[in-house]
N, C-alpha and C positions, 0 to 999 in steps of 0.2 A: 300613379295610374289614373286617379280621378281627374287630375289636371289635364292629362292627355285626352281623356274622353271629352272633357269640356272643350278643349281646343278643336277636336274633330267635329263636335256638334256645332260650334261656332262657324267653322269652315263650311260645313254642309248648309247651314242657314244662309251664309254669305253667297254660296253658289246659287241657291234658289232665288235669292233676292236679285242677284246680278242677271240671272236669266229673265226674271220678271221685268227688270228694267230694260233689257235688250228687246223684249217683245212689245214694249210700249212705243207708240208713235207720239213723240212730244218734241217741243222746241218752240222757237219764236214763229208765230203763225203769220203767213202772208197769203192774201187772196188775190189771184191774178185773173184778169178778164181777157177773153179771146172770143171773137165772133159772138158776142152777147152771152157767152157761157162763163161761169166762174169756176176756178180751180183752186184747191188748197195745197199750199206747200209749207214745209216747216224748215227752219234754219237751226242748226245745232252744231256742237263741236264734239269731235271724237278724236282722242289722243292729240289734242291741241290743234286739230285741223278743222277749219270751218266747212261744213257740208250742208247741202240742200236736198230735201227729199220730197217727191210728189206724193201727196196723200190720196187725193181723189177729187171728184167733182163736188162743188160746194153744196152743202146742205147745213141747215141749222144744227141738226143732230151730229154730223161729223165735226163741225166747227167746235161745238161744245164738248165733244168727246176729246179732242186734242187739248182743249183748255183744262178739262178734268184730269187728263193724263199728265199735264204739267204739274199739277198739284200732287198727284200720286207719285210721280218721278222724284219730286223734291223730298217726299216723305221716305221713299225707298233709299235714296242717297243718304239721308239722315241716319237710317237704320244701319246701313253699311258702314258709315263712319263710326257709329257706336260699336259695332262688332270689331272693326279694326283697332279701336281704342282698347277693347277688352283683350284682344289678342296680344297687343303690345304689353299690357299689364301682366299677362301670363308668360311674357318673355318668348313669345312665338317668333321664330325666324323663318320667313318664307323660303321654302325649298326652291331651288332653281332647277329649271329643266336642262337636261343634257342637250348638247348641240345636235345630237342625232334625233332626239324627240322634237326639238324645235324645227328641224328640217322636215320631219314627217308631218308636223302640223301645217307647215307651209305647203307641202306637197298635197295634203288633203284639201286645203283651201283652194289651191289651183284647180283641182279636179272636182270641186264641190258641185257645180252645175251638172256635170256629166254623171256624177255619183247619184245625185238626187233624181235626175232624169231616169237613170237605170232602175232606181228603187220604185219610182212612180209607175214605170212600165210593168215591173214585176207585180205591182199591186193592182194592175188593170186600169190605171188612170189613163184616160184618153188625152194625150198631150204630145207635143213635139219638143225637140231639144230647144228650138227657138222660143216656144211659149214658156217652157220651164225656166229658161234663162230670164225671160221678161218678168215672170212672176217673182222670181228670186230678187230681181233688181227693183221690184216695187212698181213695175209698169202694168199696163192693162192688156188683157187678151180677149179674143173673141172665140165663140163656139166652144167654150169649156164650162162645165157646170160649177157652181159655187162650191160644191162638195169636193170636186177634184182639185180646184184651186186651193182650198183650205188644206188638203192633204199635202200639197207641195209646200205651202207656207209652213206647216207644222214640221215637215222634214227639215226645212231650212233652220227653224228654231232649234230642233233637236241636235242637229249637227253643230250649230253655233255653241250650244250648251256643252257638248262633250269636248269641243276644241278649246274651251276656256282653260287657261293654265291651271287653276285650282282643281278643276274637274279631272283634267288629265293626270294630275298628281294623286288623285284619290283612287281608292281600290275599285276594281271591276267586281262589284258585288250586287247582292239582291236589292239593296236600297237604290243604287244607281239604275239598275234595270227598271225598277218601278217608276223612277223619275223620268226616264226616257220614254216609257209608254205613256205617261201622263202628258208629256209634251206632244208626242206623236198623235194622240187621240183627243187633244184639246178641242172642245167644241162639238165632239161627236157623242161621247158617253160621259155621264156624270161619274161613272165608276172607273174612269181612266186612271191607270197607275195602280189599280187594286186587283188582286187575284180574283179571277172569275169564280162565280159560285153557281153557274148554270152549265149544263152540258153543251158542247158544240159539235158540229159535224164538219168534215173536210170534204170539199168537192173532189170527185174523181176516185174516191175510195170508201169502202165500208168501215175502215178502221176509225175508231173514235178514241180520242185522248181521255185519260182519267181526269177527274176533278183534281186540280192542283192543291197541294197542302204546303203552306209556307215553310214549315220546319224541314220537310222533305226536300223542297226546292233548294233551300240554303245548303243542306248537306250535299246534295247532288252537284250543285254549282261548285262547291268547294272541292269536290272530288275531280271534276273536270279541270279546274284551275290548278290542281296539285299533280296532274299527270306529268310524268317525266318524258315529255315530247318537246319539239321545237315550239317557239312562240307562234309561228304560223299555224302549225298543226293544232295547237291549243286554241287559237282563235277560231279555227274551223270547227273544233269540238264545241266551243261556246255557241257558235252560230247554229249548228244543227240541234244541239240540246234545246236551246231556247225556242226554235221553230217547232220542234216536235212536241214539246211539253204543252204548247198552247196555253200559256200561263194567264193571258188576259183575254177579255171578251172579244177584242179585235186589235189589229195592228201588230200582230205577233211577228210577221216577217220583217216589217219595217223596223220594229224594235230590236229584233235579233241582229240585223245587219249593223245597226248603229252601235249596239252593245258590244258586239265582237270587235268592231273597229276601235272602240275605246281601248280595249286591251292591246290590240295590235299597234295602235299609234303610240300608246304609253310606253311601248317597248322599242319604238323607232323602227318598226319592221314593215311599213307600207300600209296599204288599204285593201279591203275586199269589196267588190261590187259585181253583181251578176250582169253581164252584158245584155243589152236590150234584145239583140238578135238571138240570144241563147236562152231567153226566158222560158220558152216552152220545153226545151230540152232539160233545163234545170228543174222545172216543175215535175217532169216525168221521173227524174232521179229522186226528187223529194218524196213523191208518192211511194215509190218503192222503199225508200228509207223509212217512211212512216210505218209501212207494213212489215218492217224488220228485214228487208232485203237490200242488197247492193250498197251497204254502208261504205265500203272501201271505194266503190266506183264514184259515189257522189263526192267523197273527200278528194279523190284524185281529180275529178272534174273541177271542183272549186279551186284547188291548188294550181291547176294548169290553165284554166280559162278565166277565172274570176279574181285571182290575186295579182296585185300590182306592187312590185317592189320599187322602192325609191330609186 
């Protein structure tokens, strides 16, 4: 039993390190000049393929950041190798994904821009599909606030995190929920990923959520996950529970959508995303649900209008 716990702790540490590595901009630095302006690019390899990424307009600060990231990436890779060595010594055999789950991951990746765009609109981010795509691909956009851009970048990182093989194989639990919120809210709150300790209000209603208690949330999540319903219905239950509980200081809807999709994708059953054109209708249903009304209506709405089967 102790060996199993040690393996799970090592795998969780590895997941966090891999996400940190993915979020870094690093590689062989190239400075290109065009019309008297300088631009920074990095060259790197991913799965054996040579790639180039635009970083931004040249500045000493940005240039040094990439150099420092190279040092940091080297250290993270060293830590990952050490974890892999420990896992091997513990005779850990990496579990393989089923073909159905692999297909679901590919499906989610193909719809990633669209899914993130829908989440951004739900959050009130002023963006277009084209701008969202440009941000995700590392390009530049105009007429968007740095805060809105960061929200989209964080959503990208959170989705990349849950679509990682080791993360998909892990349980949909409280620890994962907190890690998702930490990524979603990175750069906004120092308390990202931690249970809120202050009251919050919800726009459009006088209803107020209670202060969350970790032990209670774990028990209630376990109850939602143990319900004898279909995986799709269970995923919808996870989504609504997490949204209504308002566990974190901010980013609860974004966190809830990604969290419920981790469960759904791990079962190979598709993805859930609220269509941009139905955002206001969904919010109306959500307010009623918060107030203890129309639970079956919002579940039906999500299943019929927001669920995408492979």
